[in-house]
C-alpha positions in Angstrom: 12.8 -22.0 12.2 11.2 -24.5 13.6 11.2 -25.4 17.2 12.4 -28.4 18.7 9.6 -28.0 21.9 7.3 -31.5 22.0 3.8 -31.0 22.5 4.3 -32.0 26.0 6.3 -28.7 26.6 3.9 -27.1 24.9 1.0 -28.1 27.3 3.3 -27.5 30.1 3.8 -23.8 29.0 0.0 -23.0 28.8 0.0 -24.5 32.3 1.9 -21.9 33.2 0.4 -19.2 31.7 -3.1 -20.2 33.5 -1.0 -20.1 36.7 0.2 -17.0 36.3 -3.2 -15.6 35.4 -4.9 -16.7 38.0 -6.7 -18.9 35.5 -8.5 -22.6 36.2 -9.4 -25.1 33.7 -13.1 -24.4 33.9 -12.7 -21.0 33.3 -10.2 -21.3 30.5 -12.1 -19.8 27.9 -11.2 -16.1 29.3 -7.7 -16.5 28.5 -6.9 -19.6 26.5 -7.2 -18.0 23.3 -4.1 -19.9 23.0 -2.6 -22.9 20.6 1.1 -22.2 20.4 3.1 -18.9 20.1 4.2 -17.4 17.0 7.6 -17.8 15.9 9.7 -15.0 14.2 12.4 -16.0 12.0 14.6 -13.0 13.2 15.5 -9.9 14.8 17.2 -6.7 14.5 19.3 -5.1 17.3 20.7 -1.7 17.6 21.0 -0.1 21.5 19.0 -2.9 23.3 16.6 -3.7 20.0 16.1 -6.6 17.9 14.5 -5.8 14.7 13.4 -7.3 11.0 10.9 -6.3 8.7 9.4 -7.5 5.3 9.5 -5.8 2.0 7.8 -5.7 -1.5 4.7 -7.1 0.4 5.7 -7.7 4.0 1.9 -7.3 6.1 1.2 -7.3 9.9 -1.5 -9.3 10.9 -4.4 -7.4 12.3 -4.9 -7.8 16.7 -6.8 -11.1 16.2 -4.1 -13.1 16.0 -3.2 -14.3 19.4 -0.3 -16.5 21.1 1.0 -18.0 23.9 3.9 -19.1 25.0 4.8 -22.2 23.3 5.9 -23.5 19.7 4.0 -26.1 17.8 2.9 -24.4 13.9 3.1 -20.8 13.1 -0.3 -20.0 15.4 -0.9 -17.8 18.0 -2.2 -17.3 21.4 -2.9 -14.3 23.5 -3.7 -13.8 27.2 -6.3 -10.7 27.9 -7.6 -9.4 31.1 -10.6 -8.2 30.9 -13.1 -5.9 33.2 -15.9 -8.3 34.6 -18.0 -7.5 37.3 -16.1 -10.0 39.6 -12.7 -8.5 39.0 -10.6 -5.7 37.4 -7.1 -5.9 36.9 -5.3 -2.7 36.5 -2.6 -2.0 34.1 0.2 -2.6 37.2 -1.3 -6.1 38.2 -1.3 -7.1 34.3 2.3 -6.4 34.3 2.9 -7.6 37.5 1.0 -10.8 36.2 2.8 -11.0 32.9 6.4 -10.8 34.8 5.2 -13.8 37.1 4.4 -15.6 33.7 7.6 -14.9 32.0 9.3 -16.2 35.5 7.4 -19.5 35.4 8.8 -19.8 31.7 12.7 -19.5 32.8 13.8 -23.3 32.0 10.9 -24.5 30.1 12.2 -23.1 26.6 15.9 -24.1 24.8 18.7 -22.0 25.3 18.4 -20.4 21.7 15.0 -19.3 22.1 12.6 -16.9 24.2 9.0 -15.7 24.6 8.6 -12.0 23.2 5.6 -9.7 24.3 3.7 -7.6 23.0 1.4 -5.6 24.3 -1.7 -3.6 22.8 -3.9 -1.4 25.5 -7.6 -1.1 24.4 -10.3 0.9 26.4 -11.2 -1.8 28.6 -8.5 -4.6 28.4 -4.8 -4.7 28.2 -4.1 -7.3 26.0 -0.5 -9.2 25.1 0.6 -11.5 22.6 3.7 -13.6 22.7 6.1 -14.8 20.1 8.6 -17.6 19.8 11.6 -15.8 19.0 15.0 -17.3 17.8 17.6 -15.8 20.4 20.2 -15.2 17.6 20.3 -11.0 16.3 20.2 -11.6 12.5 20.3 -8.1 11.1 21.0 -4.6 13.8 18.9 -1.6 13.1 22.9 -0.3 12.2 21.7 -1.1 8.8 18.8 0.9 8.5 19.2 4.5 6.7 15.7 5.6 7.0 11.9 4.4 7.5 9.2 6.6 7.1 5.3 6.5 6.7 4.0 7.0 3.5 0.8 5.8 1.4 0.2 2.5 -0.2 -0.3 3.1 -3.9 -2.7 0.3 -4.5 -5.2 1.2 -1.0 -4.3 4.6 0.1 -3.8 3.3 3.8 -0.6 3.9 5.3 2.0 1.5 5.2 6.2 1.7 6.6 8.7 1.9 4.0 12.7 1.2 5.0 15.6 1.6 3.1 18.9 -0.2 4.2 22.5 0.2 3.4 24.7 -1.7 0.6 26.1 -4.6 3.4 22.0 -4.3 5.3 20.7 -5.2 1.8 22.6 -7.9 1.2 22.1 -9.4 4.6 18.3 -8.9 4.5 18.0 -10.1 1.3 19.6 -13.7 2.6 17.4 -13.9 5.3 14.0 -13.1 4.2 14.7 -15.4 1.3 15.5 -17.9 3.8 12.1 -17.4 6.1 9.7 -16.7 3.6 6.0 -17.0 5.1 7.6 -16.7 8.5 7.3 -13.6 11.2 10.1 -11.7 11.6 10.2 -9.8 15.1 10.8 -6.0 15.6 11.8 -5.8 19.2 12.9 -2.2 21.1 14.1 -2.7 25.0 12.4 -6.1 25.2 9.2 -5.6 23.8 7.7 -6.6 20.4 6.7 -3.9 18.3 5.9 -5.3 15.5 5.9 -8.8 13.8 5.2 -9.0 10.2 5.3 -11.5 7.9 7.9 -11.8 5.0 5.9 -12.5 2.1 8.4 -12.5 -0.6 12.6 -12.4 -1.2 13.4 -9.0 -0.3 16.3 -7.2 -2.6 17.2 -4.2 -3.6 17.5 -2.4 -0.3 14.3 -1.3 -0.2 10.8 -2.8 2.0 7.9 -1.9 3.1 5.5 -3.1 5.6 1.9 -2.8 5.1 -0.7 -2.6 7.8 -3.3 -4.6 7.2 -6.7 -3.5 5.2 -9.3 -3.3 8.4 -9.1 -0.9 11.5 -9.8 2.8 11.4 -7.7 4.9 9.7 -6.4 7.0 12.2 -5.5 4.2 14.3 -3.5 2.5 11.3 -1.8 5.7 10.9 -0.9 6.2 14.7 0.7 2.6 14.8 2.4 2.8 11.1 4.1 6.4 12.8 4.9 4.5 15.8 6.5 1.5 14.1 8.7 3.9 11.6 9.7 5.9 15.0 10.9 2.4 16.4 13.0 1.5 13.4 14.4 4.9 12.9 15.7 4.6 16.8 17.1 1.5 15.8 20.1 3.4 14.2 20.7 5.8 16.9 23.3 4.8 19.7 21.5 5.9 22.7 17.5 6.3 23.8 15.7 9.4 23.4 13.5 11.6 25.4 11.1 13.2 23.1 10.8 16.8 24.5 8.3 18.1 21.2 6.6 16.8 18.1 5.7 18.2 15.1 4.1 17.1 11.5 5.8 19.0 8.9 4.7 18.5 5.2 7.2 16.8 2.4 8.5 20.2 1.1 10.0 18.1 -2.0 7.1 15.5 -2.0 4.7 19.0 -2.1 6.5 20.9 -4.5 6.7 18.1 -7.3 2.7 17.4 -6.8 2.2 20.8 -7.2 4.4 21.3 -10.1 2.6 18.3 -11.9 -0.4 19.8 -11.6 0.7 23.1 -13.1 2.2 20.9 -15.7 -1.2 19.3 -16.2 -2.9 22.9 -16.2 -0.8 24.5 -18.4 -0.6 21.8 -21.1 -4.5 21.4 -21.0 -4.8 24.8 -21.9 -2.1 25.1 -25.2 -4.3 21.7 -26.4 -7.8 23.2 -26.2 -6.5 26.4 -27.5 -4.1 24.7 -30.4 -7.4 22.5 -31.5 -9.8 25.6 -31.2 -7.2 27.8 -33.8 -6.5 25.1 -36.2 -9.8 23.1 -36.2 -12.4 25.8 -35.0 -15.9 24.5 -34.3 -14.6 21.0 -34.8 -11.5 21.8 -32.8 -14.2 23.0 -30.2 -15.8 20.0 -30.2 -12.8 18.2 -29.6 -12.2 20.1 -26.6 -15.3 19.7 -25.0 -14.0 15.7 -25.4 -11.1 16.1 -23.7 -12.7 18.0 -20.5 -15.0 14.6 -20.1 -11.8 12.8 -20.7 -10.4 14.3 -17.8 -13.8 14.5 -15.7 -14.4 10.8 -16.4 -10.6 9.6 -15.5 -11.2 11.3 -11.7 -14.4 10.2 -11.5 -13.4 6.7 -12.0 -10.4 7.0 -9.8 -12.3 8.0 -6.9 -15.2 5.4 -7.5 -12.8 2.6 -7.2 -10.6 4.7 -4.4 -7.1 5.2 -6.1 -4.7 7.5 -4.8 -3.7 9.9 -7.4 0.3 10.1 -7.2 2.5 12.1 -9.3 3.5 9.4 -11.5 -0.6 9.3 -12.1 -0.9 12.7 -13.0 1.8 11.7 -15.7 -0.2 9.1 -16.7 -3.5 11.4 -17.2 -1.3 14.0 -18.9 -0.2 11.2 -21.6 -4.1 10.1 -21.8 -4.4 14.1 -22.6 -1.9 13.7 -25.4 -3.2 10.3 -26.7 -7.1 11.9 -26.8 -5.8 14.3 -28.7 -4.0 12.4 -31.3 -7.4 10.6 -31.9 -9.3 13.7 -32.8 -6.9 15.1 -34.8 -6.8 11.4 -36.9 -10.6 12.2 -37.2 -10.7 15.5 -38.3 -7.8 15.2 -40.7 -9.6 12.1 -42.2 -12.9 14.7 -42.3 -10.9 16.9 -44.0 -10.0 14.7 -46.6 -13.0 13.8 -47.6 -14.2 17.0 -48.0 -11.7 17.7 -50.3 -12.9 15.0 -52.3 -16.2 16.9 -52.7 -18.4 14.8 -50.4 -21.1 16.4 -48.2 -20.6 17.4 -44.6 -22.7 14.2 -43.5 -20.6 11.8 -46.0 -17.7 13.2 -45.0 -18.7 13.2 -41.2 -19.4 9.0 -42.0 -16.6 8.6 -43.9 -13.7 10.3 -41.7 -15.2 8.5 -38.3 -15.0 5.5 -40.2 -11.4 5.5 -41.5 -10.4 6.7 -38.4 -11.9 4.5 -35.9 -9.1 1.4 -36.4 -6.3 3.8 -36.6 -7.0 5.1 -33.1 -8.2 1.2 -31.6 -4.5 -0.1 -32.8 -2.8 2.8 -31.1 -4.8 2.4 -28.0 -5.0 -1.1 -27.8 -0.9 -1.7 -28.2 -1.0 1.1 -25.2 -3.6 -1.1 -23.4 -0.8 -3.9 -23.3 1.9 -1.6 -22.2 -0.3 -0.4 -19.0 -1.3 -4.2 -18.1 2.6 -5.1 -18.3 3.5 -2.2 -16.1 0.4 -2.9 -13.4 1.8 -6.7 -13.5 5.2 -6.5 -13.0 5.8 -3.0 -11.8 5.7 -1.8 -8.1 4.4 1.5 -6.4 4.7 4.7 -8.4 4.5 2.5 -11.7 1.4 0.9 -10.7 0.2 4.3 -10.3 1.0 5.6 -13.5 -0.7 2.1 -15.1 -3.8 2.6 -13.2 -4.4 6.2 -14.5 -3.4 5.0 -18.1 -5.3 2.1 -18.1 -8.5 4.4 -17.1 -7.5 6.7 -19.6 -7.4 4.7 -22.5 -11.4 3.6 -22.2 -12.3 7.4 -21.4 -10.2 8.5 -24.4 -11.6 6.2 -26.8 -14.9 6.8 -25.6 -15.4 10.9 -25.9 -12.9 10.8 -29.0 -15.3 8.3 -30.8 -18.6 8.3 -29.6 -19.2 11.9 -27.4 -17.8 13.9 -30.3 -19.9 11.9 -33.1 -22.8 12.3 -31.2 -22.1 16.3 -30.9 -21.0 16.1 -34.6 -23.9 14.0 -36.2 -26.3 16.6 -34.2 -24.7 19.3 -35.9 -25.0 17.6 -39.5 -28.2 15.8 -39.2 -30.4 17.7 -36.9 -29.0 21.3 -37.3 -28.3 20.7 -41.2 -25.2 22.0 -41.4 -24.2 21.8 -44.9 -20.2 22.9 -44.6 -18.3 22.0 -41.3 -15.9 24.5 -40.1 -12.8 22.5 -39.7 
């Protein structure tokens, strides 16, 4: 994926760019943000389109990367047109200059390469990024079965998910493995739509393109939707003209999330009822700890801006079960001490002391599992691990310290001689 263009040729192309955009040497600062153009590892083509993508963590760099038309090392150069007091280029003028620049490049680029352009329109400027591309198409859009926008499970920001068919999955894995840390161009009708960086070899027929961590959320979401539309268009035999556009929520996802919330509420209610009926006053204290446990989990997730996904709801349900288990162990230990004839205060002291290490061992082994899931999992698995990780510490705190505080208040301050347990 390395270019054979020499330093002399690179300087010649930059010189042509300045000539095309009417920039002299002393005014080069206006447009000469140039070093060498981006090199994209391959392309994907369907109905006049070339695309490529990244997986697991294929990220698109911010618009600050700029590229001119040459090749040296994987650098960018951008030709910008800005409104000034002296002159203000219209959009049509910018396109005319770009066409002139492309014409000047003819004969300067090797036959197996080409220069691709990406247009970015802003309020006061039109910006062009250039990419030094392989002309050969490595993968066509016919192999893409789906492209959709979804939230990143780690950051909650929009990302684009890709699915390939069986043959496309093998081709894509081979292609990404050969060009790790290089760009792959997504080009539709002669214009580069995106050029994400391949972070690792991508197998399994599934990929994701992250949209970066900066920028306004709504703008990033719009860019992600545009990119997903470009990738979906790769499987169509002919261009499509949009007559009407509507946003429809994913019904299946909403139903699953609603059912998960119902399961969480019903499970919580049944647990609360059981604890009160079986352990009476001690069960009511345990229920208070369960409610605080759920509040702590949601508060911590909100503080770290973690996204509550469907697997995350499952993690909360599992955490509630573990918290109930800890309270059951404590109450049973206290019961055993009371049967031995100890006072309420002595039974509480001995019960919590004997239950601590049992609860600690159980939660510690679960914590190890959560760390492993977070380290080696991805997407929904990591969402489950996050809630489980937070829930372990919350359940330990509420089951051992919060309930102990309440029970000690009843026994020591209120001098309760007989516990209702």
